[in-house]
C-alpha positions as CSV (number, residue, x, y, z in Angstrom):
1,M,27.7,-40.4,-26.8
2,T,27.1,-44.0,-27.9
3,S,23.9,-45.9,-27.2
4,A,25.9,-48.4,-25.1
5,A,27.2,-45.5,-22.9
6,I,23.6,-44.1,-22.6
7,A,22.3,-47.5,-21.6
8,A,25.1,-47.9,-19.0
9,S,24.4,-44.6,-17.5
10,K,20.7,-45.4,-17.2
11,S,21.3,-48.7,-15.6
12,I,23.6,-47.0,-13.1
13,S,21.0,-44.4,-12.2
14,F,18.4,-47.2,-11.8
15,A,20.7,-49.0,-9.4
16,E,21.2,-45.7,-7.4
17,K,17.5,-45.2,-7.2
18,A,16.9,-48.7,-6.0
19,M,19.4,-48.3,-3.2
20,A,18.4,-44.7,-2.3
21,G,15.1,-45.5,-0.6
22,P,15.1,-47.0,3.1
23,A,13.6,-50.5,2.5
24,Y,13.1,-50.9,6.2
25,T,10.4,-48.4,6.6
26,N,7.8,-50.7,5.0
27,L,8.9,-53.8,6.9
28,G,8.2,-52.7,10.4
29,F,11.7,-53.3,11.6
30,P,13.4,-49.9,12.0
31,P,17.2,-49.8,12.5
32,G,18.2,-50.7,16.0
33,S,15.3,-53.2,16.5
34,R,16.3,-56.4,18.3
35,V,15.2,-59.5,16.4
36,Q,15.5,-63.4,16.7
37,V,16.2,-65.6,13.8
38,K,13.3,-68.3,13.1
39,P,13.9,-71.9,12.8
40,E,12.9,-71.7,9.2
41,A,16.2,-69.8,8.3
42,G,18.2,-73.1,9.0
43,A,19.9,-74.9,11.8
44,R,23.0,-72.8,11.7
45,L,21.1,-69.4,12.3
46,A,18.0,-70.6,14.2
47,G,17.5,-68.9,17.5
48,K,20.3,-66.5,17.2
49,T,19.6,-62.8,18.2
50,G,20.8,-59.6,16.7
51,R,20.1,-56.0,15.8
52,V,18.7,-54.6,12.6
53,I,21.0,-52.1,10.9
54,G,18.8,-51.4,7.9
55,G,17.0,-52.6,4.8
56,G,18.7,-54.7,2.2
57,F,18.9,-54.2,-1.5
58,Y,15.8,-56.4,-2.3
59,P,12.4,-55.1,-1.1
60,K,11.8,-57.7,1.7
61,S,15.3,-58.2,3.0
62,L,16.9,-56.8,6.2
63,R,20.4,-56.2,7.2
64,L,21.3,-57.3,10.6
65,V,24.4,-57.9,12.9
66,L,23.9,-61.2,15.0
67,D,25.2,-60.8,18.6
68,G,28.9,-61.6,18.7
69,A,29.2,-61.2,14.9
70,K,31.6,-58.8,13.2
71,V,30.0,-58.5,9.8
72,P,26.3,-57.9,8.9
73,I,24.2,-60.5,7.2
74,T,21.1,-60.1,4.9
75,L,18.0,-62.2,5.7
76,H,14.3,-62.2,4.3
77,V,11.9,-60.5,6.6
78,N,9.9,-63.8,7.0
79,Y,13.1,-65.4,8.8
80,V,13.2,-62.9,11.7
81,A,10.9,-62.1,14.6
82,A,10.9,-59.1,16.8
83,I,11.8,-59.5,20.4
84,D,11.1,-56.0,21.6
85,D,7.6,-55.2,22.7
86,D,7.7,-51.7,21.0
87,V,8.3,-53.1,17.5
88,D,5.3,-54.5,15.5
89,P,6.7,-56.5,12.5
90,M,3.1,-56.7,10.9
91,K,2.7,-52.7,11.0
92,S,3.3,-51.0,7.7
93,D,3.8,-47.3,7.3
């Protein structure tokens, strides 16, 4: 096996490891949580509500589906606020 092939296999396994862990566990927004987009996210998204479907690729990102949307979007955790009483976004596991 060439050194390029070994490097490629290592980078693939690193990417797989990065995606393997559920990022949402440390963010306080479990899948199914209802959230509202903060005004800091921009005029187009501000005030929209949706449901968290999981963590994103990056450590502090969330995947969510906005109400009425067909596809999920990724937002930084600082741009969303929980609208359910039973979810505490500041709590960390």
